[in-house]
Every structure is written in C-alpha cells, then in structure tokens.
SEGUMAR-571676 format. One line per field, with one value per residue: chain; x, y, z of N, C-alpha, C in turn. Coordinates in pm, 1 decimal, padded with zeros to 6 digits. Atoms other than C-alpha are relative to their C-alpha. Layout:
mol: [A, ...] .
nxx: [X, ...] .
nyy: [Y, ...] .
nzz: [Z, ...] .
caxx: [X, ...] .
cayy: [Y, ...] .
cazz: [Z, ...] .
cxx: [X, ...] .
cyy: [Y, ...] .
czz: [Z, ...] .
//
This chain:
mol: [A, A, A, A, A, A, A, A, A, A, A, A, A, A, A, A, A, A, A, A, A, A, A, A, A, A, A, A, A, A, A, A, A, A, A, A, A, A, A, A, A, A, A, A, A, A, A, A, A, A, A, A, A, A, A, A, A, A, A, A, A, A, A, A, A, A, A, A, A, A, A, A, A, A, A, A, A, A, A, A, A, A, A, A, A, A, A, A, A, A, A, A, A, A, A, A, A, A, A, A, A, A, A, A, A, A, A, A, A, A, A, A, A, A, A, A, A, A, A, A, A, A, A, A, A, A, A, A, A, A, A, A, A, A, A, A, A, A, A, A, A, A, A, A, A, A, A, A, A, A, A, A, A, A, A, A, A, A, A, A, A, A, A, A, A, A, A, A, A, A, A, A, A, A, A, A, A, A, A, A, A, A, A, A, A, A, A, A, A, A, A, A, A, A, A, A, A, A, A, A, A, A, A, A, A, A, A, A, A, A, A, A, A, A, A, A, A, A, A, A, A, A, A, A, A, A, A, A, A, A, A] .
nxx: [00157.5, 00044.9, -00007.5, 00199.1, 00087.3, -00092.5, -00037.0, -00151.9, -00125.3, -00033.4, -00071.6, -00026.5, -00044.2, 00058.6, -00083.5, 00122.1, -00025.0, -00097.3, -00166.0, -00020.7, 00096.3, -00100.4, -00079.3, -00065.6, 00105.9, -00046.5, 00013.2, 00085.0, 00123.3, -00014.4, 00061.7, 00151.0, 00034.2, -00071.5, 00025.2, 00125.8, -00002.5, -00071.4, 00093.3, -00007.2, -00141.3, 00001.4, 00094.1, -00067.7, -00162.8, 00039.5, 00077.2, -00133.9, -00097.5, 00141.6, 00006.2, -00180.3, -00046.6, 00100.1, -00074.9, -00087.7, 00087.3, -00037.8, -00160.2, -00039.8, -00113.1, 00047.4, -00082.7, 00121.2, 00148.1, 00082.5, 00117.7, 00100.9, 00036.9, 00135.8, 00109.0, -00094.7, 00031.1, -00171.2, -00047.4, -00094.6, -00094.5, 00121.1, 00041.8, 00055.2, 00109.7, -00033.8, 00015.4, -00038.2, 00098.8, -00050.9, 00091.6, -00089.6, -00036.4, 00026.5, -00000.5, -00018.8, 00019.3, 00067.6, -00074.6, 00058.9, -00089.2, 00107.5, 00063.3, 00063.2, 00122.0, -00002.8, -00018.6, 00035.3, 00063.2, -00007.7, 00003.0, 00055.3, 00059.1, 00041.4, 00152.1, 00050.0, 00121.1, -00070.3, 00020.1, 00151.3, 00011.8, -00076.6, 00075.5, 00032.0, -00123.0, -00035.3, 00115.2, 00037.8, 00123.9, 00121.1, 00024.5, -00076.0, 00076.2, 00118.7, -00070.5, -00052.5, 00088.6, 00054.7, -00133.3, -00024.9, 00130.3, -00043.6, -00150.9, -00008.3, -00147.2, -00121.2, -00040.9, -00006.4, -00023.5, -00125.4, -00015.2, 00032.0, -00100.2, -00113.7, 00022.7, -00036.4, -00130.2, -00094.9, 00058.9, -00127.1, -00156.1, -00000.1, 00092.2, -00082.8, -00092.4, 00060.6, 00007.0, -00049.5, 00096.2, 00032.3, 00141.8, 00050.7, 00133.4, 00155.5, -00007.3, 00014.7, 00127.3, -00030.2, 00063.5, -00081.7, 00052.6, -00131.9, 00014.0, 00087.1, 00011.2, -00080.3, 00011.6, -00148.3, -00058.7, 00095.8, -00008.2, 00034.8, -00014.0, 00024.1, 00047.1, -00043.5, 00105.3, 00001.4, 00078.6, -00026.3, -00062.1, -00122.2, 00024.4, 00006.8, -00154.4, -00029.3, -00155.9, 00085.6, 00137.1, 00098.2, 00029.7, -00116.4, 00041.1, -00113.8, 00008.5, -00023.6, -00026.7, -00021.1, -00048.7, -00094.3, 00004.6, -00072.9, 00059.2, -00081.4, 00074.1, -00147.4, 00041.4, -00123.8, 00108.1, -00065.7, -00025.9, 00061.4, -00088.8, -00026.5, 00075.7] .
nyy: [00023.2, 00083.0, -00039.2, -00060.0, 00095.9, 00085.9, -00057.9, -00000.1, 00118.5, 00048.5, -00089.8, -00023.8, -00138.3, 00017.7, -00099.9, -00090.0, 00002.7, 00134.6, -00009.7, 00161.8, 00116.4, 00055.6, 00036.9, 00115.3, 00152.0, 00191.5, 00154.3, 00153.5, -00064.4, -00019.5, 00080.7, 00017.7, -00028.5, -00000.6, -00001.1, -00081.1, -00115.6, -00062.3, -00066.7, 00072.4, -00025.1, -00117.1, -00012.5, 00105.4, -00027.6, -00103.3, 00075.8, 00053.4, -00116.5, -00040.3, 00098.9, -00044.7, -00127.9, 00016.3, 00091.5, -00077.7, -00102.0, 00092.9, -00009.1, 00141.7, -00040.0, 00015.7, 00124.6, 00032.2, 00018.8, 00083.0, 00000.5, 00118.2, 00019.2, -00007.7, -00154.7, -00161.7, -00147.9, -00049.4, 00071.1, -00142.3, 00021.4, 00061.6, -00150.1, -00101.4, 00011.3, -00161.2, 00003.0, -00150.7, -00007.2, -00153.7, 00000.3, -00102.0, -00176.1, 00017.7, 00115.5, -00009.3, 00103.9, -00056.3, 00100.4, -00064.6, 00100.7, 00131.9, -00035.6, -00142.9, 00067.4, 00127.8, -00007.2, -00134.4, 00029.4, -00121.1, 00031.3, -00115.5, -00019.6, -00189.2, -00023.5, -00020.1, 00099.0, 00164.9, 00058.0, 00028.6, 00136.5, 00082.0, -00005.2, 00130.2, 00078.4, 00022.6, 00060.7, -00105.5, 00058.5, -00110.2, -00068.5, -00115.5, -00107.5, -00120.6, -00063.8, -00109.6, -00058.0, -00095.1, -00085.0, -00105.1, -00121.1, -00057.8, -00034.6, 00025.9, -00056.2, 00102.5, 00103.5, 00093.1, 00114.2, 00006.9, -00042.2, 00135.0, 00077.5, 00001.0, 00019.5, 00159.2, 00025.6, 00011.0, 00109.1, 00116.6, -00002.7, 00037.5, 00138.0, 00102.5, 00063.5, 00140.0, 00130.7, 00053.9, 00007.0, -00144.3, -00033.6, -00050.4, -00091.4, 00036.8, 00050.1, -00134.2, -00104.7, -00138.3, -00148.3, -00113.1, -00105.2, -00116.4, -00051.9, -00140.6, -00119.3, 00031.6, 00092.5, 00069.5, 00094.3, 00083.6, 00135.2, 00110.5, 00124.5, 00109.6, 00163.9, 00061.3, 00125.0, 00127.0, 00060.8, 00117.9, 00039.1, -00081.2, -00100.0, 00051.9, 00029.5, -00114.8, -00062.7, -00129.6, -00040.5, -00003.9, -00143.7, -00101.6, -00068.4, -00082.0, -00146.0, -00050.9, -00143.1, -00041.8, -00107.5, 00037.9, 00091.6, 00134.1, 00059.1, 00106.0, 00039.1, 00101.2, 00097.1, 00062.8, 00110.1, -00039.3, 00140.8, 00023.1, 00014.7, 00127.3, 00004.8] .
nzz: [-00013.6, -00073.1, -00126.4, -00033.6, 00014.3, -00079.0, -00161.5, -00036.6, 00006.6, 00104.9, 00108.3, 00148.7, 00125.2, 00127.9, 00108.1, 00090.7, 00125.9, -00017.6, -00079.8, -00077.9, 00053.3, 00026.6, -00135.1, 00016.0, -00083.7, 00003.7, 00123.6, -00060.7, 00032.4, 00194.7, 00044.2, -00039.2, 00116.8, 00113.0, 00116.8, -00046.6, 00030.9, -00138.1, -00097.2, -00123.6, -00096.0, -00102.3, -00158.0, -00080.7, -00048.1, -00056.2, -00084.4, -00128.1, -00035.9, -00133.6, -00135.8, -00081.3, -00138.8, -00143.3, -00095.5, -00040.6, -00102.0, -00108.8, -00025.6, 00081.9, 00082.4, 00053.6, 00014.9, 00091.0, -00041.4, 00133.6, -00005.4, -00062.2, 00119.8, 00048.1, 00063.5, 00000.3, -00079.1, -00034.4, -00141.7, -00093.7, -00065.2, -00114.6, -00064.8, 00062.5, 00094.6, 00100.0, 00117.5, 00108.7, 00132.5, 00139.4, 00083.2, 00126.4, -00102.2, -00169.8, 00007.6, -00145.1, -00106.2, -00168.5, -00041.6, -00153.3, -00022.3, -00001.9, -00110.8, 00026.8, 00118.3, 00054.2, 00147.8, 00081.2, 00128.7, 00055.9, 00149.0, 00052.2, 00100.7, 00044.1, -00037.5, 00094.6, 00007.2, 00038.1, 00069.9, 00002.4, 00017.2, -00132.3, -00100.0, -00009.8, 00003.1, -00143.6, -00069.5, -00116.5, -00051.9, -00009.4, -00127.5, 00032.0, 00081.0, -00073.7, -00074.5, 00104.0, 00091.1, -00058.2, -00015.7, 00130.6, -00021.7, -00089.2, 00045.1, 00133.3, 00030.1, -00030.9, 00057.4, -00055.4, 00082.3, 00025.1, -00163.5, -00085.2, 00046.5, -00061.2, -00130.7, 00031.0, 00020.8, -00160.2, -00092.2, 00071.5, -00019.1, -00136.1, 00003.8, 00016.2, -00062.2, -00090.5, 00060.1, 00111.0, 00051.5, 00126.7, 00017.2, 00075.0, 00033.3, -00051.3, -00147.3, -00073.4, -00013.3, -00005.0, -00029.4, 00005.8, -00058.8, 00000.6, -00097.7, -00038.0, 00014.9, 00146.6, 00101.7, 00095.8, -00046.4, -00000.8, -00068.4, 00035.0, -00078.4, 00152.8, -00062.8, 00071.4, 00030.1, -00002.4, -00118.1, 00022.8, -00092.6, -00031.6, -00119.1, -00103.2, -00059.6, -00120.9, 00025.2, 00108.4, 00009.3, 00076.9, 00048.4, 00004.4, 00027.0, 00093.6, 00034.7, 00174.4, 00030.4, 00104.0, 00000.2, 00136.0, 00156.3, -00038.6, -00159.3, -00122.5, -00070.7, -00084.2, -00148.1, -00081.7, -00083.4, -00119.4, -00047.8, -00118.0, -00104.8, -00088.0, -00129.5] .
caxx: [-00083.1, -00090.1, -00000.9, -00399.2, -00467.7, -00226.5, -00180.6, 00126.3, 00322.8, 00280.2, 00569.3, 00600.9, 00742.3, 00583.0, 00725.0, 00525.6, 00589.6, 00871.7, 01121.8, 01259.1, 01093.0, 01496.8, 01623.3, 01869.0, 01715.9, 01898.5, 02037.3, 01805.5, 01477.7, 01573.1, 01450.7, 01091.7, 01082.3, 01306.8, 01103.3, 00829.9, 00772.3, 00926.2, 00667.1, 00624.8, 01022.3, 00994.8, 00681.5, 00874.1, 01203.7, 01022.5, 00799.4, 01135.4, 01295.4, 00977.7, 00985.2, 01374.0, 01359.0, 01030.6, 01230.6, 01529.4, 01274.9, 01282.2, 01619.1, 01631.6, 01962.1, 01856.1, 01856.8, 01608.2, 01260.5, 01158.4, 00809.0, 00576.0, 00609.4, 00285.9, 00091.9, 00390.2, 00294.6, 00650.0, 00802.5, 00904.7, 01194.1, 01070.9, 00894.9, 00797.0, 00455.5, 00410.8, 00276.2, 00317.2, 00121.7, 00160.0, -00067.3, 00028.7, 00210.2, 00224.4, 00390.9, 00397.9, 00500.1, 00392.7, 00606.0, 00498.7, 00685.6, 00471.6, 00427.6, 00253.4, 00049.3, -00063.0, -00110.3, -00115.9, -00271.8, -00218.1, -00362.1, -00372.0, -00559.6, -00600.3, -00955.8, -01144.1, -01418.7, -01387.8, -01350.2, -01680.7, -01710.4, -01490.9, -01729.8, -01870.5, -01562.6, -01537.3, -01892.0, -01983.0, -02307.9, -02661.6, -02573.9, -02227.1, -02439.6, -02710.4, -02422.0, -02269.4, -02554.5, -02649.8, -02257.3, -02279.3, -02602.3, -02463.6, -02094.1, -02127.0, -01758.4, -01589.2, -01522.2, -01691.7, -01686.4, -01337.8, -01288.7, -01440.7, -01218.6, -00898.7, -01060.6, -01096.1, -00766.7, -00614.7, -00869.7, -00664.9, -00337.9, -00404.2, -00620.7, -00321.1, -00070.8, -00292.4, -00386.1, -00147.8, -00429.9, -00578.8, -00972.9, -01190.9, -01426.2, -01704.1, -01558.5, -01581.6, -01853.0, -01784.5, -01916.3, -01794.5, -01839.2, -01721.3, -01624.6, -01859.0, -01905.1, -01636.5, -01651.6, -01304.2, -01240.9, -01371.3, -01387.0, -01470.2, -01569.9, -01515.6, -01680.6, -01517.9, -01774.7, -01644.1, -01812.6, -01615.4, -01322.0, -01050.2, -01230.5, -01316.7, -00960.5, -00986.2, -00661.9, -00728.3, -01025.9, -01329.6, -01404.8, -01150.5, -01186.5, -00990.7, -00947.3, -00925.8, -00900.0, -00925.8, -00707.5, -00515.9, -00628.6, -00540.1, -00702.7, -00567.2, -00678.0, -00525.5, -00617.9, -00384.3, -00494.5, -00355.8, -00195.1, -00319.2, -00167.3, 00040.7, -00148.0] .
cayy: [13006.1, 12693.0, 12822.5, 12985.0, 12626.1, 12459.0, 12468.4, 12559.2, 12231.7, 12187.0, 12354.0, 12447.7, 12556.2, 12649.4, 12805.6, 12962.4, 12989.2, 12770.5, 12847.5, 12500.2, 12335.0, 12282.8, 12189.6, 11907.8, 11512.4, 11239.6, 10979.8, 10717.2, 10992.9, 10983.1, 10680.8, 10764.9, 11015.1, 10893.5, 10832.1, 11114.8, 11431.2, 11691.5, 11913.7, 11604.2, 11619.4, 11947.1, 11927.9, 11615.9, 11810.4, 12102.1, 11917.0, 11735.2, 12043.4, 12181.9, 11850.8, 11900.6, 12252.9, 12186.8, 11873.0, 12107.8, 12322.7, 12027.3, 11992.6, 11684.2, 11674.1, 11681.3, 11334.0, 11121.2, 11124.2, 10814.7, 10680.8, 10411.2, 10160.6, 10064.2, 10436.7, 10623.1, 10868.4, 11012.7, 10796.9, 11055.7, 10986.4, 10769.4, 11043.1, 11263.1, 11257.8, 11539.1, 11564.9, 11781.2, 11879.6, 12099.0, 12207.9, 12509.6, 12802.7, 12638.5, 12354.0, 12304.5, 12058.2, 12019.9, 11832.8, 11755.4, 11529.8, 11200.3, 11367.3, 11659.8, 11472.8, 11176.0, 11238.9, 11508.4, 11549.1, 11899.8, 11962.1, 12263.9, 12339.7, 12644.2, 12832.9, 12776.1, 12537.1, 12170.6, 12016.5, 11857.9, 11495.1, 11513.1, 11569.3, 11271.2, 11084.6, 11146.4, 11013.3, 11319.6, 11201.6, 11345.8, 11498.7, 11641.7, 11775.7, 11961.8, 12092.3, 12226.5, 12376.7, 12590.8, 12716.4, 12804.8, 13015.5, 13144.3, 13209.4, 13211.8, 13343.8, 13013.8, 12726.1, 12483.1, 12184.8, 12225.4, 12313.1, 11935.0, 11759.8, 11900.2, 11828.3, 11450.3, 11433.0, 11519.6, 11283.9, 11040.3, 11134.2, 11113.4, 10784.5, 10633.1, 10610.0, 10395.7, 10151.3, 10151.1, 10164.5, 10456.3, 10542.2, 10525.7, 10817.7, 10662.8, 10577.3, 10924.0, 11152.7, 11514.4, 11851.3, 12188.6, 12492.4, 12844.7, 13025.0, 13323.2, 13626.1, 13522.9, 13359.6, 13232.1, 13032.5, 12741.8, 12419.7, 12043.9, 11704.3, 11366.9, 11052.2, 10754.7, 10474.9, 10173.8, 09991.4, 09689.1, 09537.6, 09791.4, 10061.6, 09799.2, 09723.9, 10061.1, 10199.6, 10551.2, 10778.4, 10740.2, 11096.1, 11392.7, 11693.4, 11979.8, 12359.0, 12543.0, 12869.5, 13060.5, 13339.1, 13460.5, 13204.6, 12914.6, 12703.8, 12487.0, 12238.0, 12045.1, 11758.3, 11743.6, 11465.9, 11604.3, 11284.0, 11248.7, 11372.9, 11149.8, 10988.0] .
cazz: [09884.0, 10036.7, 10366.6, 10374.9, 10419.8, 10658.4, 11038.2, 11201.7, 11244.2, 10874.2, 10659.8, 10305.2, 09998.6, 09725.1, 09365.0, 09090.1, 08768.1, 08636.0, 08954.7, 09011.7, 08719.8, 08668.6, 09015.2, 08954.7, 09083.6, 09251.9, 09055.4, 09246.1, 09130.6, 08730.8, 08676.8, 08797.0, 08496.2, 08226.6, 07942.2, 08087.5, 07887.8, 07994.2, 08102.9, 08350.9, 08424.3, 08532.7, 08735.4, 08902.0, 08947.6, 09072.4, 09305.3, 09482.4, 09500.2, 09723.5, 09916.0, 09990.6, 10129.9, 10320.8, 10488.6, 10515.5, 10732.5, 10962.6, 10979.2, 10761.1, 10545.2, 10156.2, 10013.0, 09724.4, 09752.5, 09541.3, 09488.2, 09626.8, 09362.9, 09375.2, 09319.6, 09308.2, 09620.4, 09760.1, 10027.5, 10332.9, 10532.0, 10871.3, 11080.6, 10856.5, 10668.7, 10326.5, 10066.2, 09690.1, 09441.5, 09076.6, 08853.3, 08534.1, 08726.4, 09084.8, 09215.9, 09627.0, 09911.2, 10271.0, 10542.1, 10905.8, 11160.4, 11224.6, 11592.0, 11529.0, 11197.6, 11103.9, 10754.9, 10517.9, 10178.6, 09965.0, 09617.5, 09386.4, 09074.4, 08829.0, 08927.0, 08644.9, 08507.8, 08520.6, 08226.6, 08064.6, 08143.9, 08478.1, 08709.4, 08610.5, 08615.0, 09010.0, 09074.5, 09275.3, 09483.1, 09505.5, 09844.1, 09696.6, 09396.1, 09588.7, 09787.1, 09492.2, 09324.1, 09662.3, 09701.8, 09308.3, 09402.0, 09708.4, 09518.8, 09160.5, 09135.3, 09274.2, 09061.4, 09311.8, 09053.8, 09038.2, 09414.0, 09488.7, 09220.4, 09402.8, 09756.4, 09656.3, 09584.3, 09919.4, 10075.9, 09835.6, 09943.2, 10297.6, 10291.7, 10160.2, 10403.3, 10637.6, 10399.8, 10104.7, 09915.2, 09633.7, 09722.7, 09466.0, 09307.1, 09483.3, 09822.4, 09961.5, 09999.0, 10007.8, 10177.5, 10101.3, 10294.8, 10307.8, 10574.3, 10752.8, 10576.2, 10240.3, 09933.6, 09842.1, 10179.1, 10313.6, 10493.0, 10396.0, 10528.1, 10332.2, 10473.6, 10336.1, 10206.0, 10244.4, 10534.9, 10503.1, 10700.5, 10624.3, 10840.7, 11056.3, 11125.8, 11331.1, 11105.4, 10985.8, 11001.5, 10870.3, 10827.7, 10721.7, 10749.0, 10497.3, 10433.0, 10046.4, 09948.7, 09613.4, 09528.2, 09198.0, 08936.0, 09188.0, 09449.8, 09701.6, 09883.3, 10220.0, 10496.3, 10791.9, 11001.8, 11366.3, 11578.4, 11917.6, 12246.2, 12441.9, 12738.3] .
cxx: [-00019.1, -00001.4, -00130.1, -00045.9, 00046.8, -00031.4, 00153.0, 00123.1, 00015.2, 00087.2, 00005.5, 00083.7, -00049.9, 00094.5, -00105.5, 00077.1, 00094.1, 00131.2, 00020.9, -00026.6, 00178.0, 00067.8, 00054.5, -00058.3, 00125.7, 00021.7, -00115.0, -00151.4, 00004.9, -00068.6, -00175.1, -00054.0, 00117.8, -00043.5, -00140.7, 00054.9, 00094.9, -00100.0, -00015.5, 00120.3, -00033.4, -00097.2, 00065.4, 00138.2, -00023.4, -00055.9, 00130.2, 00098.1, -00078.5, 00047.0, 00125.5, -00028.5, -00118.1, 00072.6, 00125.5, -00079.5, 00019.7, 00088.8, 00041.0, 00078.1, -00078.4, 00097.1, -00136.2, -00101.7, -00059.5, -00182.3, -00027.0, 00056.7, -00111.0, -00111.9, 00130.2, -00006.9, 00122.8, -00004.4, 00092.6, 00086.2, -00091.3, 00018.6, -00076.1, -00141.2, 00031.9, -00097.9, 00020.4, -00095.3, 00053.8, -00147.4, 00073.2, 00017.1, 00011.8, 00094.8, 00054.2, 00036.0, -00002.4, 00060.0, -00046.7, 00073.2, -00120.5, -00053.8, -00056.0, -00112.9, -00005.5, 00024.5, -00033.2, -00048.8, -00022.1, 00000.2, -00016.5, -00047.9, -00033.1, -00196.5, -00042.9, -00108.3, 00046.1, -00052.9, -00121.1, 00050.4, 00057.1, -00086.5, -00103.6, 00057.6, 00022.5, -00116.6, -00059.1, -00193.7, -00062.3, 00020.6, 00133.2, -00061.4, -00091.5, 00064.1, 00066.9, -00039.2, -00080.9, 00091.8, 00006.5, -00133.0, 00072.7, 00164.9, 00016.9, 00182.7, 00116.8, -00068.6, -00089.6, 00031.9, 00130.5, 00023.6, -00027.5, 00086.9, 00131.8, -00046.9, 00022.4, 00127.8, 00075.7, -00090.5, 00090.9, 00105.8, 00009.7, -00088.7, 00105.2, 00091.6, -00028.7, -00012.3, 00062.6, -00085.3, -00069.2, -00166.2, -00033.8, -00124.9, -00098.2, 00002.1, 00032.6, -00081.6, 00066.7, -00043.4, 00069.3, -00077.5, 00065.5, -00034.5, -00100.7, 00045.1, 00143.8, -00040.5, 00098.3, 00097.3, -00084.2, 00073.7, -00058.7, 00011.2, -00012.2, -00016.1, 00035.6, -00082.2, 00007.0, -00021.0, 00063.6, 00151.7, 00129.9, -00063.9, -00028.7, 00116.7, 00035.5, 00140.1, -00056.2, -00135.9, -00100.8, -00057.0, 00141.3, -00047.1, 00129.4, -00051.7, 00049.4, 00009.7, -00028.2, 00084.7, 00117.2, 00003.9, 00040.2, -00099.0, 00031.0, -00088.3, 00125.3, -00079.0, 00132.5, -00034.9, 00131.5, 00032.9, -00045.7, 00080.6, 00045.6, -00055.7, 00119.9] .
cyy: [-00091.5, -00001.8, 00086.1, -00135.3, -00116.0, 00006.1, -00028.4, -00102.2, -00029.8, 00077.4, -00053.3, 00010.1, -00004.3, 00080.8, -00021.4, 00041.3, -00109.3, 00023.9, -00155.2, -00120.1, -00079.9, -00032.9, -00165.0, -00137.6, -00057.4, -00038.8, -00078.7, 00078.0, -00027.2, -00077.9, 00005.7, 00112.8, 00030.4, -00026.1, 00105.8, 00126.0, 00084.2, 00124.4, -00092.4, -00007.3, 00138.3, 00049.3, -00100.2, 00064.7, 00121.4, -00062.5, -00044.8, 00109.5, 00078.0, -00060.7, 00031.0, 00183.6, 00013.8, -00110.0, 00079.8, 00098.1, -00085.5, -00057.0, -00126.4, 00041.1, -00027.8, -00117.4, -00021.0, -00011.5, -00058.0, -00029.0, -00149.8, -00087.7, -00075.2, 00068.8, 00061.3, 00158.2, -00001.2, -00092.5, 00105.3, -00105.6, -00025.3, 00152.5, 00065.5, -00064.2, 00122.2, -00040.3, 00081.1, -00037.3, 00090.6, -00025.5, 00156.4, 00090.0, -00029.3, -00180.0, 00027.1, -00152.3, -00019.9, -00139.2, 00026.2, -00114.3, -00071.9, 00063.1, 00036.3, -00063.7, -00136.5, -00040.8, 00127.8, -00043.0, 00122.8, -00032.3, 00162.1, -00024.5, 00169.4, 00000.6, -00000.8, -00145.5, -00134.7, -00066.7, -00085.4, -00178.8, -00022.7, -00016.4, -00138.9, -00140.6, -00043.7, -00030.0, 00077.7, -00057.2, 00094.2, 00110.4, 00107.1, 00116.5, 00082.5, 00052.4, 00065.2, 00080.5, 00089.6, 00040.6, 00068.6, 00155.1, 00084.8, 00087.5, -00024.8, 00044.6, -00094.8, -00108.6, -00147.3, -00165.3, -00061.4, 00001.9, -00204.6, -00114.5, 00003.1, -00013.4, -00134.3, -00032.3, 00001.3, -00114.8, -00116.7, -00031.9, -00024.9, -00117.2, -00084.1, -00074.0, -00088.7, -00066.0, -00053.2, -00039.4, 00123.7, -00047.2, 00020.0, 00149.3, 00007.5, -00040.5, 00088.5, 00078.1, 00117.6, 00114.8, 00118.7, 00082.1, 00105.7, 00080.9, 00146.0, 00090.5, 00031.6, -00107.9, -00093.3, -00033.6, -00061.3, -00124.3, -00154.1, -00156.6, -00128.9, -00091.6, -00093.1, -00117.7, -00071.4, -00032.0, -00130.2, -00038.8, 00100.5, 00147.9, -00083.5, -00031.2, 00150.9, 00074.0, 00134.1, 00092.6, -00023.0, 00095.0, 00130.5, 00135.5, 00133.0, 00160.3, 00027.5, 00136.5, 00013.4, 00136.8, -00003.5, -00086.4, -00176.7, -00010.1, -00122.1, -00052.7, -00093.3, -00039.3, 00026.5, -00006.6, 00028.6, -00171.3, 00046.3, 00021.1, -00142.0, 00000.1, 00039.9] .
czz: [00084.8, 00153.6, 00038.1, 00061.1, 00108.2, 00123.9, 00029.1, 00004.7, -00118.3, -00079.6, -00106.0, -00032.9, -00106.8, -00128.0, -00119.8, -00113.6, -00067.2, 00070.4, 00055.7, -00084.5, -00036.5, 00082.5, -00034.2, 00109.3, 00048.4, -00095.6, 00017.3, -00031.7, -00186.6, -00045.8, -00000.3, -00145.3, -00128.4, -00114.2, 00012.5, -00085.1, 00092.6, 00068.4, 00127.4, 00071.4, 00060.0, 00116.9, 00126.5, 00077.9, 00098.9, 00182.6, 00137.7, 00030.2, 00114.2, 00096.2, 00085.4, 00103.2, 00129.8, 00088.6, 00040.0, 00124.7, 00152.9, 00072.8, -00079.9, -00149.5, -00180.2, -00075.1, -00133.1, 00070.4, -00110.9, 00049.9, -00002.3, -00119.5, -00081.4, -00097.8, -00016.1, 00092.8, 00050.3, 00163.4, 00098.8, 00093.3, 00190.8, 00089.8, -00019.9, -00125.0, -00117.4, -00109.4, -00162.8, -00086.5, -00126.0, -00083.9, -00100.7, 00146.0, 00167.4, 00034.9, 00172.7, 00082.9, 00116.6, 00070.6, 00175.5, 00069.9, 00066.1, 00169.2, 00050.8, -00118.0, -00025.4, -00157.6, -00045.6, -00155.0, -00060.1, -00154.7, -00045.2, -00162.4, -00073.9, 00024.2, -00084.2, -00063.5, -00000.6, -00105.0, -00051.8, 00051.7, 00163.6, 00145.1, 00020.7, 00002.2, 00172.6, 00049.2, 00093.6, 00025.1, -00034.5, 00090.1, -00080.9, -00141.6, -00007.6, 00033.0, -00096.9, -00103.8, 00104.6, 00021.1, -00113.3, -00013.4, 00114.6, -00102.9, -00103.6, -00035.1, 00021.2, -00062.2, 00090.2, -00051.4, 00028.6, 00156.5, 00059.8, -00068.1, 00102.1, 00130.3, 00019.8, -00009.2, 00135.6, 00091.7, -00018.2, 00049.2, 00166.2, 00043.7, 00029.1, 00076.6, 00115.4, -00083.8, -00100.6, -00120.0, -00038.9, 00064.4, -00120.2, -00063.0, 00098.4, 00122.5, 00076.7, -00060.7, 00083.0, 00010.0, 00000.4, 00068.6, -00001.6, 00143.2, 00011.4, -00087.1, -00120.9, -00066.4, -00009.4, 00112.9, 00069.2, 00064.0, -00064.5, 00128.6, -00098.4, 00103.6, -00083.5, 00004.0, -00007.3, 00158.2, 00035.9, 00113.3, -00012.3, 00104.1, 00122.7, 00093.1, 00134.4, -00049.7, -00085.4, 00024.7, -00094.6, -00089.0, -00022.7, 00028.4, -00064.1, 00006.6, -00171.9, 00024.4, -00153.4, 00033.0, -00118.2, -00104.1, 00023.7, 00061.3, 00025.2, 00096.6, 00126.1, 00124.0, 00076.4, 00075.1, 00195.8, 00102.6, 00167.9, 00091.3, 00065.5, 00130.4, 00106.4] .
//
C-alpha cells in the first residue's frame, strides 16, 4: 500500500499480518531490542527485514541497520536515504539513492479514530483544526485527525536527516487536501515553524509536501524530497 504515496525513484517493501515478524536480526541489531517486549521485537525485526529487502532492490547486500544513538532513527548506508514504519498488521520500509532523493519519511496507521487526547498532544494549530473540520464535513468516512498525526510523523522523519534534531509537535503546521474527485487519497503541505538559526543556515527546506492514501483499514503517508538536478 505504501507504493500509493511514493514516487517511482523510491523502492519499498511491505509486510502484512505477521509476515517477517520472526525474521532474524543481525547480531549488531539485537542490543536495540534486547529488553523490549515481544511486540516491539517483532515490529523491529519485520521493519529491518523490509528495509533489507528494499535495499536489495538498490543492489546493496544485506547488512545490519543500526539506530542513531541519540534518537533511534535508522542509520542507512552511504548514499542512501530511507524510512521505516510499522503499525498493527503492517510494516514497511522505503529507500532511495541520495542522487534521486534527499530525504524520506513514511508512516502507517490504522484507519480509525485518534485516541482521546492525542490531537491535543500534537498541538494542532487553529489553521489545522479548521482544515480538519472542513475535510470532515466533505469526507466523513476519513479519519482526518489520525491522518494529521501520521502526516506529522513523516515531517519529523524527513526533517531529522538535515539537522539531527527532532521537531516538536508545535514546530510544524500541516494542511491536508483531498485529490479532486476522491476522498481516499490526497496531499499535504507542512510548513516548519522555526524562524531561528536552523532555517537561517539554509540547510533543508522549510516547506515539505507529501501524499496520503486510505485503503483496507489502513492509512499511509509519505514525504519524498527530490534531489536537485545536477547543474
């Protein structure tokens, strides 16, 4: 399903149900989940297996995919960007060459009502709330609050490689849109709300664009930042 929201230059692998949940980990990966509960270990194993399969499509031999020591983000081979996501019944990874993509962020969530209090926790802005209300009137079958949460996750994942610093929930404003003639696919624009030195350095965009889709009880979101053509 993740292919619905990714450009052709991004390669991917997804697993449904318990597929790949018992895939072997590389010895270097096991310390990251040595004390984790079984559910977390299975998610981690399947996510890493998806990532290795996706990297194999780039011609990269299987190897350990370690975690950033500070924030836990996957550490990709040189010349590669990628992202991993998991939720109940679904795991996926997406990768691309840095010659094609500068950053990736993918997320998957159950297509269901956002748990009470979570919308407040992500600090939806007045503009975001107004847009959610408008979309809910036009397409009541879509859980746009959950979609907002998922899309914000992709913003944080795409932002991190530029700055090695996670964004706070109040540091990006995101506006969703549906594609013409449909209510189960669309796009979104995210504006980073940090006016200070991080953006002044000119590293990374301050506006991200992404795609979303809803199908078969799942919603998926993705940001893929294309590399600038060589001059």
